[in-house]
NUBATOR-153126 format. One line per 4 residues: number of its first residue (from 1); for each residue x, y, z of C-alpha. Coordinates in nm, 3 decimals, always signed. Layout:
BEGIN
NUM = X:Y:Z  ...
***
This chain:
BEGIN
1 = -0.564:+4.169:-2.008  -0.862:+3.938:-2.049  -1.236:+4.002:-2.032  -1.424:+3.762:-1.802
5 = -1.730:+3.766:-2.031  -1.522:+3.660:-2.334  -1.364:+3.372:-2.144  -1.709:+3.250:-2.032
9 = -1.826:+3.267:-2.394  -1.517:+3.079:-2.512  -1.578:+2.791:-2.269  -1.955:+2.799:-2.338
13 = -1.871:+2.737:-2.705  -1.659:+2.436:-2.611  -1.319:+2.590:-2.677  -1.013:+2.522:-2.459
17 = -0.890:+2.799:-2.229  -0.517:+2.872:-2.209  -0.320:+2.846:-1.883  -0.297:+3.227:-1.873
21 = -0.674:+3.267:-1.922  -0.748:+3.016:-1.642  -0.497:+3.184:-1.409  -0.649:+3.526:-1.478
25 = -1.008:+3.416:-1.412  -0.934:+3.211:-1.097  -0.697:+3.458:-0.932  -0.912:+3.764:-1.012
29 = -1.215:+3.582:-0.867  -1.021:+3.484:-0.553  -0.918:+3.849:-0.511  -1.284:+3.958:-0.536
33 = -1.243:+4.135:-0.871  -1.467:+3.895:-1.065  -1.817:+3.857:-0.913  -1.988:+3.530:-0.809
37 = -2.235:+3.545:-1.099  -1.956:+3.536:-1.359  -1.772:+3.254:-1.182  -2.105:+3.066:-1.160
41 = -2.145:+3.106:-1.536  -1.793:+2.973:-1.600  -1.849:+2.678:-1.365  -2.169:+2.584:-1.549
45 = -1.991:+2.616:-1.885  -1.716:+2.383:-1.755  -1.982:+2.146:-1.621  -2.140:+2.112:-1.967
49 = -1.835:+2.146:-2.193  -1.565:+1.984:-1.976  -1.193:+2.056:-1.981  -0.904:+1.878:-2.151
53 = -0.600:+1.747:-1.957  -0.397:+2.065:-2.008  -0.685:+2.282:-1.880  -0.742:+2.056:-1.577
57 = -0.372:+2.068:-1.491  -0.370:+2.448:-1.529  -0.678:+2.478:-1.304  -0.517:+2.252:-1.041
61 = -0.190:+2.445:-1.057  -0.363:+2.783:-1.023  -0.563:+2.666:-0.721  -0.251:+2.508:-0.565
65 = -0.043:+2.826:-0.606  -0.322:+3.057:-0.489  -0.199:+2.978:-0.137  +0.079:+2.814:+0.066
69 = +0.243:+2.482:-0.019  +0.356:+2.316:+0.304  +0.726:+2.237:+0.326  +0.804:+1.907:+0.498
73 = +1.164:+1.894:+0.376  +1.284:+1.890:+0.741  +1.083:+1.574:+0.806  +1.290:+1.268:+0.709
77 = +1.143:+0.985:+0.506  +0.839:+0.945:+0.285  +0.527:+1.157:+0.342  +0.203:+0.988:+0.232
81 = -0.171:+1.052:+0.250  -0.495:+0.887:+0.150  -0.796:+1.047:-0.015  -1.142:+0.893:-0.025
85 = -1.417:+1.022:-0.253  -1.659:+0.961:+0.033  -1.933:+0.726:+0.142  -2.151:+0.612:+0.432
89 = -1.962:+0.464:+0.728  -1.632:+0.541:+0.553  -1.398:+0.581:+0.852  -1.071:+0.429:+0.733
93 = -0.859:+0.747:+0.783  -0.880:+0.711:+1.162  -0.740:+0.355:+1.139  -0.489:+0.371:+0.851
97 = -0.333:+0.700:+0.969  -0.224:+0.546:+1.303  -0.119:+0.217:+1.134  +0.111:+0.391:+0.884
101 = +0.248:+0.637:+1.143  +0.310:+0.349:+1.388  +0.531:+0.184:+1.124  +0.731:+0.510:+1.108
105 = +0.603:+0.689:+0.799  +0.468:+1.046:+0.811  +0.096:+1.097:+0.745  +0.001:+1.467:+0.713
109 = -0.376:+1.476:+0.666  -0.578:+1.778:+0.558  -0.932:+1.646:+0.593  -1.279:+1.770:+0.513
113 = -1.626:+1.812:+0.658  -1.923:+1.600:+0.560  -2.046:+1.668:+0.206  -2.398:+1.584:+0.092
117 = -2.490:+1.236:+0.218  -2.128:+1.143:+0.300  -1.954:+1.189:+0.635  -1.647:+1.403:+0.704
121 = -1.331:+1.300:+0.893  -1.313:+1.631:+1.083  -1.673:+1.598:+1.208  -1.598:+1.245:+1.329
125 = -1.281:+1.345:+1.514  -1.450:+1.651:+1.665  -1.710:+1.423:+1.829  -1.422:+1.343:+2.070
129 = -1.457:+1.615:+2.340  -1.182:+1.876:+2.312  -1.041:+1.743:+1.981  -0.912:+2.052:+1.799
133 = -0.851:+2.028:+1.422  -0.789:+2.402:+1.371  -0.409:+2.401:+1.386  -0.195:+2.674:+1.233
137 = +0.036:+2.553:+0.956  +0.352:+2.588:+1.176  +0.181:+2.378:+1.449  +0.077:+2.122:+1.185
141 = +0.436:+2.099:+1.060  +0.571:+2.067:+1.416  +0.321:+1.787:+1.495  +0.426:+1.590:+1.186
145 = +0.796:+1.638:+1.270  +0.745:+1.511:+1.624  +0.458:+1.259:+1.600  +0.438:+1.170:+1.225
149 = +0.059:+1.218:+1.228  -0.182:+1.512:+1.248  -0.532:+1.584:+1.111  -0.630:+1.941:+1.026
153 = -0.894:+2.119:+0.819  -0.823:+2.336:+0.518  -0.674:+2.658:+0.655  -0.714:+3.003:+0.496
157 = -0.358:+2.974:+0.357  -0.419:+2.645:+0.173  -0.577:+2.673:-0.173  -0.797:+2.978:-0.099
161 = -0.918:+2.971:-0.461  -1.053:+2.619:-0.412  -1.222:+2.712:-0.084  -1.408:+3.002:-0.244
165 = -1.498:+2.815:-0.565  -1.606:+2.504:-0.375  -1.868:+2.696:-0.179  -2.006:+2.829:-0.509
169 = -2.010:+2.485:-0.673  -2.219:+2.350:-0.387  -2.498:+2.605:-0.444  -2.485:+2.611:-0.826
173 = -2.522:+2.233:-0.884  -2.175:+2.206:-1.042  -2.019:+1.960:-0.793  -2.031:+1.657:-1.026
177 = -1.786:+1.779:-1.290  -1.476:+1.565:-1.343  -1.223:+1.849:-1.403  -1.364:+2.053:-1.113
181 = -1.355:+1.750:-0.879  -0.998:+1.664:-0.983  -0.863:+2.019:-0.945  -1.032:+2.059:-0.606
185 = -0.905:+1.729:-0.462  -0.556:+1.742:-0.605  -0.480:+2.109:-0.531  -0.543:+2.041:-0.159
189 = -0.348:+1.714:-0.157  -0.050:+1.863:-0.343  -0.048:+2.157:-0.099  +0.025:+1.908:+0.183
193 = +0.379:+1.859:+0.057  +0.337:+1.481:+0.030  +0.548:+1.238:-0.173  +0.273:+0.986:-0.240
197 = -0.103:+0.947:-0.239  -0.334:+0.646:-0.220  -0.681:+0.709:-0.361  -0.993:+0.527:-0.242
201 = -1.238:+0.595:-0.525  -1.588:+0.474:-0.442  -1.858:+0.352:-0.677  -2.214:+0.233:-0.613
205 = -2.538:+0.358:-0.462  -2.362:+0.546:-0.180  -2.090:+0.706:-0.392  -2.084:+1.021:-0.605
209 = -1.979:+0.799:-0.895  -2.260:+0.544:-0.931  -2.090:+0.292:-1.160  -1.749:+0.131:-1.187
213 = -1.658:+0.293:-1.521  -1.725:+0.645:-1.385  -1.516:+0.572:-1.075  -1.231:+0.439:-1.287
217 = -1.244:+0.749:-1.510  -1.218:+0.971:-1.201  -0.933:+0.762:-1.057  -0.736:+0.780:-1.383
221 = -0.788:+1.158:-1.404  -0.667:+1.208:-1.044  -0.368:+0.981:-1.103  -0.272:+1.173:-1.420
225 = -0.248:+1.495:-1.216  -0.050:+1.329:-0.933  +0.196:+1.176:-1.181  +0.222:+1.513:-1.359
229 = +0.359:+1.652:-1.031  +0.601:+1.361:-0.988  +0.408:+1.200:-0.702  +0.374:+0.828:-0.644
233 = +0.007:+0.731:-0.667  -0.220:+0.426:-0.651  -0.598:+0.397:-0.667  -0.828:+0.136:-0.515
237 = -1.175:+0.132:-0.671  -1.402:+0.023:-0.385  -1.764:-0.074:-0.343  -2.013:+0.163:-0.176
241 = -2.329:-0.031:-0.268  -2.374:-0.079:+0.107  -2.244:+0.108:+0.414  -1.893:+0.030:+0.534
245 = -1.857:-0.131:+0.875  -2.095:-0.142:+1.170  -2.189:+0.225:+1.215  -2.236:+0.557:+1.043
249 = -2.247:+0.870:+1.257  -1.967:+1.062:+1.421  -1.906:+0.935:+1.779  -2.030:+0.588:+1.680
253 = -1.772:+0.568:+1.400  -1.497:+0.669:+1.644  -1.621:+0.391:+1.875  -1.592:+0.145:+1.584
257 = -1.239:+0.262:+1.495  -1.130:+0.223:+1.857  -1.281:-0.129:+1.870  -1.096:-0.226:+1.550
261 = -0.767:-0.082:+1.681  -0.818:-0.277:+2.005  -0.859:-0.592:+1.791  -1.218:-0.647:+1.901
265 = -1.477:-0.826:+1.688  -1.853:-0.779:+1.692  -2.081:-1.052:+1.560  -2.429:-0.972:+1.429
269 = -2.715:-1.223:+1.441  -2.587:-1.375:+1.115  -2.263:-1.467:+1.292  -2.059:-1.221:+1.082
273 = -1.803:-0.974:+1.219  -1.955:-0.632:+1.143  -1.608:-0.470:+1.159  -1.458:-0.703:+0.895
277 = -1.502:-0.489:+0.580  -1.384:-0.166:+0.744  -1.081:-0.342:+0.900  -0.990:-0.507:+0.569
281 = -1.015:-0.187:+0.364  -0.807:+0.001:+0.623  -0.537:-0.267:+0.604  -0.537:-0.271:+0.223
285 = -0.507:+0.108:+0.197  -0.233:+0.107:+0.465  -0.047:-0.161:+0.270  -0.039:+0.050:-0.047
289 = +0.076:+0.356:+0.152  +0.359:+0.156:+0.315  +0.464:-0.018:-0.007  +0.464:+0.313:-0.193
293 = +0.692:+0.464:+0.069  +0.942:+0.181:+0.032  +0.874:+0.014:+0.370  +0.856:-0.322:+0.188
297 = +0.938:-0.457:-0.158  +0.589:-0.594:-0.228  +0.224:-0.548:-0.130  +0.192:-0.877:+0.059
301 = +0.477:-0.782:+0.293  +0.329:-0.433:+0.336  -0.011:-0.585:+0.424  +0.158:-0.806:+0.685
305 = +0.341:-0.501:+0.826  +0.005:-0.320:+0.858  -0.150:-0.627:+1.026  +0.132:-0.639:+1.281
309 = +0.099:-0.265:+1.359  -0.275:-0.313:+1.414  -0.261:-0.649:+1.592  +0.019:-0.547:+1.831
313 = -0.177:-0.247:+1.962  +0.081:+0.001:+1.825  -0.179:+0.161:+1.597  -0.413:+0.217:+1.892
317 = -0.128:+0.370:+2.094  -0.064:+0.604:+1.800  -0.436:+0.697:+1.792  -0.424:+0.779:+2.165
321 = -0.116:+0.992:+2.094  -0.310:+1.164:+1.812  -0.589:+1.248:+2.058  -0.336:+1.398:+2.300
325 = -0.179:+1.610:+2.022  -0.523:+1.752:+1.937  -0.646:+1.788:+2.298  -0.913:+1.520:+2.260
329 = -1.046:+1.326:+2.559  -1.123:+0.982:+2.418  -1.249:+0.857:+2.756  -1.524:+1.121:+2.744
333 = -1.659:+1.014:+2.401  -2.033:+1.091:+2.428  -2.295:+0.814:+2.434  -2.636:+0.857:+2.267
337 = -2.932:+0.912:+2.499  -3.187:+0.725:+2.287  -3.204:+0.433:+2.043  -3.473:+0.302:+1.812
341 = -3.481:-0.033:+1.630  -3.607:-0.051:+1.271  -3.752:-0.399:+1.207  -3.787:-0.592:+0.881
345 = -4.146:-0.596:+0.755  -4.092:-0.907:+0.541  -3.873:-1.214:+0.520  -3.625:-1.290:+0.244
349 = -3.269:-1.210:+0.138  -3.126:-0.856:+0.110  -3.076:-0.799:-0.263  -2.956:-0.439:-0.251
353 = -2.924:-0.127:-0.036  -2.969:+0.234:-0.143  -2.673:+0.364:+0.053  -2.732:+0.726:-0.046
357 = -3.080:+0.714:+0.112  -2.922:+0.575:+0.431  -2.684:+0.873:+0.424  -2.978:+1.113:+0.374
361 = -3.155:+0.949:+0.672  -2.840:+1.024:+0.875  -2.865:+1.392:+0.781  -3.231:+1.395:+0.897
365 = -3.122:+1.285:+1.247  -2.842:+1.548:+1.237  -2.539:+1.319:+1.199  -2.462:+1.533:+0.890
369 = -2.551:+1.878:+0.753  -2.823:+1.968:+0.506  -2.672:+2.319:+0.490  -2.340:+2.466:+0.602
373 = -2.487:+2.636:+0.911  -2.646:+2.317:+1.052  -2.517:+2.195:+1.389  -2.416:+1.829:+1.398
377 = -2.540:+1.604:+1.677  -2.222:+1.404:+1.760  -2.404:+1.096:+1.897  -2.656:+1.066:+1.612
381 = -2.603:+0.768:+1.386  -2.714:+0.433:+1.250  -2.605:+0.074:+1.322  -2.624:-0.181:+1.041
385 = -2.727:-0.531:+1.151  -2.740:-0.691:+0.806  -2.562:-0.662:+0.472  -2.636:-0.758:+0.111
389 = -2.681:-1.136:+0.079  -2.800:-1.182:+0.440  -3.124:-1.368:+0.508  -3.371:-1.180:+0.728
393 = -3.694:-1.282:+0.897  -3.997:-1.064:+0.962  -3.927:-0.869:+1.281  -3.546:-0.893:+1.258
397 = -3.363:-0.571:+1.346  -3.227:-0.416:+1.024  -3.105:-0.087:+1.171  -3.069:+0.072:+1.513
401 = -3.092:+0.450:+1.508  -2.913:+0.649:+1.780  -2.934:+1.009:+1.898  -3.083:+1.251:+2.149
405 = -3.436:+1.312:+2.012  -3.642:+0.990:+2.001  -3.915:+1.138:+1.778  -3.648:+1.241:+1.526
409 = -3.503:+0.889:+1.531  -3.845:+0.736:+1.459  -3.902:+0.981:+1.171  -3.646:+0.808:+0.946
413 = -3.793:+0.456:+0.977  -3.975:+0.462:+0.642  -3.670:+0.600:+0.457  -3.448:+0.327:+0.605
417 = -3.699:+0.052:+0.525  -3.726:+0.190:+0.171  -3.346:+0.176:+0.134  -3.336:-0.205:+0.164
421 = -3.466:-0.434:-0.111  -3.562:-0.776:+0.028  -3.647:-1.049:-0.224  -3.678:-1.427:-0.223
425 = -3.374:-1.481:-0.444  -3.151:-1.207:-0.297  -2.805:-1.137:-0.440  -2.444:-1.227:-0.382
429 = -2.239:-0.951:-0.217  -1.984:-0.794:-0.454  -1.610:-0.774:-0.373  -1.510:-0.482:-0.151
433 = -1.221:-0.386:-0.384  -1.321:-0.405:-0.749  -0.997:-0.287:-0.908  -0.650:-0.156:-0.825
437 = -0.479:+0.097:-1.053  -0.107:+0.171:-1.033
***
């Protein structure tokens, strides 16, 4: 028998907790026997003192086994998923899921809501009228067996300890702790019953990890856990110093995904295809998922396989099938009532973008939530007309803001203008994928 107060003191003093001590604290808290204020104290102690590898593995394992681990043993072949640490305009799940499933591999996806300034896959999919992500676990398993693809939210059976602790981390400023992030992500992913995982770990102004070294540290920590459970894993460290793709915002991002899966291109006034970066990242992530599952012997062949699935229209057919599974009416995707153009106030070259501020602007027009109870406006969002390295003239459209309430759209103009640094010299855009870890 342990005393919660003594375990808090032990971690506060920088000592390592044993597996049994971690299990006791987490499971007693999940059962309601340890109060929020003591868990808050432990979370803050972990935030400041950290956890070693053994502690992080024990925390992950306890969260994982606090609920159900899905059994996909009846589903033949390799089961693979992707996890992104989140960004602005980050919509690759809706493209890579159908690509990989179209090739014949199973993609069970337990996705999340928007968090802070970053968007959530479930919110995006639910902008499609009728799209239901609240499947029971048996229905989720049946959908994967039959269709090889399904997107659901975290159910009450999956990692209940994580669900309860996560809500507390959000309100106690303990989100940005490496062991807590790792245990939260990996417990949910391991509960999916997958064989492999591709990680998209973001860095830059729109990511939780602001620099490349931090992102790499997180990627390595996540990979250590995955390998500890015998899973195949790869990590792509990708740039979030500017938004990904043409749009951010829920129905607008679905529109973009559909356009990419229909092999459309959209040129901005610089003559560049605004879908190019999102398409490329989706193909790269798909390639690693397919290669990992043994569909090809090397990455180049896997990339080609993904290109063929996308280019042939098979990925789009799979996305339409996904909508039918979930009861979504893609033809009824809502269109925004109003739009407002934000114009450049000076000429020059875009040197940098504060992507987090663009994400915050999105929350202000209700494309995301400032608090859990906020209602999302599905059509609210932002279109990006220029990227880092582009030359702009005074009066050029930098952003178009979409939504229902015109006065609300106008209210974010100053924040958006402040998010773009225009100078005479400008800057060269950085590579989309900075590093690949295997």
